[in-house]
N, C-alpha and C positions, 0 to 999 in steps of 0.2 A: 771704215768706221761704221758704216751702215750695217755691214755684215756682223760686226761684233755686237752692236746694239740688238740687232735682230736675233743673234744667237743667245744673247743674255735674256731677251724677252722669251725666247723659246724655252730656255732652261727654267726661267721663272714660271712660265706657264706649265711646263712639264712638272716642276716641283709642286706647283699649286694643284695640278690635276692629281698627282700622286698623293698629296696630303688629303685632298678631297676624297679620293678613292679609298684611302686608308681610313679616313674619318667615316665615310659611308659604310665601309665594311665593319668597322668597330661598332657603329650605330646599329647595323643589321644584326651583328652577333649579340649585342646587348639586348635588343628588342626580342630576338629569338630566345635568349635566356629568360627574359621576363615572361614571355608567353609560356615557356615550359614551367616556370615557377607558378604562374597563374593557374595552369591546368592542374598542377599538383595541389595547390591550395583549394581549388574547386572540388577535387576529389576528397580532400580532407574535410571540407565543409559539408559535403554530401554525407560522408560517413558520420560526422558529428550530428547532423540533422536526424539521421536514422537512430543514433544512440539517444538523442533527446526524445524522440517520439516513443521509443521503447521505454525509456525511463518515465515519461509522462503516463503511459498506459499502466506501468507497474505502480506508480504512485496512486493512480485512480483506483486500481484493484485493491491496494493496501488500505486506502481510505474507506472503500466500501466494506472490506472485511472488518476493519476496525469498527465501523458503524454497526455492522451485524453483531459483533462481539459485545459492543456496548449495550445494544438493545437487549441481547440475550442476558447479559449480566444484570441489567436493570429489571428484567422480568424475574430472574432468580431472586434478586434482592427483595423485590415486591412480594413474591410468594413466601420467601423466608420471613418477612415481617408479618405477613398474614398468619403464618404458622405460629410464630412467637406470640402473637396476640391471642390466638386460640389456646395455646398452652397456658398463657397467663390467666385466661378466663377459666379454664378447667382447674387450675391450681387454686384460684379464688373460690370456686365452688367447693373444692375439697377442704379448704380452710374453714368454710362456714358450716360444714356438716360433719358430724361425727359418724362416719360410715360404720364403724364397728358397733356402736350402740344401736344404730338403725338396723343393721343386718341381724343383730341379736333379737330385736323387737319384731321385725317384719322380714324374715329371710326370703320369702317369695318375691317381694317387691324389689329388693336389692339384686338378688340372683338373676332375675329376668332382665333387669336393666344392664347389669354388668355383662351378661352373656350377649345381649344385643349390641352393646357398645364394642365389646371385644370382636364380635363378628364384623362390625363396620370397619374397625381398625384393620383387621386382617384382609378384608376385601379391598380396602384402600391401598394397603401395602402391595397386594397382588396386582392391582391396577397400575400403581406406580412402577412396579418392577417390569410389567409388560411394556409400558411406555418407554422405559429406559432401554429395554432390549431392542425395541423398534428404532429408536433414535441412534443407537450405537451401530446398527447395521447399515445405516445410510451413508 
């Protein structure tokens, strides 16, 4: 009887060791799988961080470009408003004076002023054209 109990104990111990070994092996394989998955997720995380940094730089560049464009547009609008005010001022002068009557009465006075103003306008157009050519080549 002692032998039978001893054999049963040995079988139980053997089964327990086998179950423990299988459990340990299962646990080892599961941990190994988790480590592989962790490594994969770390690589994905690194790739995502690089993408985020690239996108942040792109956003910063776009915001700087947008600010430059906004500043340029505001400058153009301001200059346009100045030109419109100047046009309105000139039109008001022309409304107040009858240039045909004045030119008939004093041809030298009007002719000299018109020639001078025409020269100034053409000089300004030439200056503006030169400026446009320089900015277009940049």
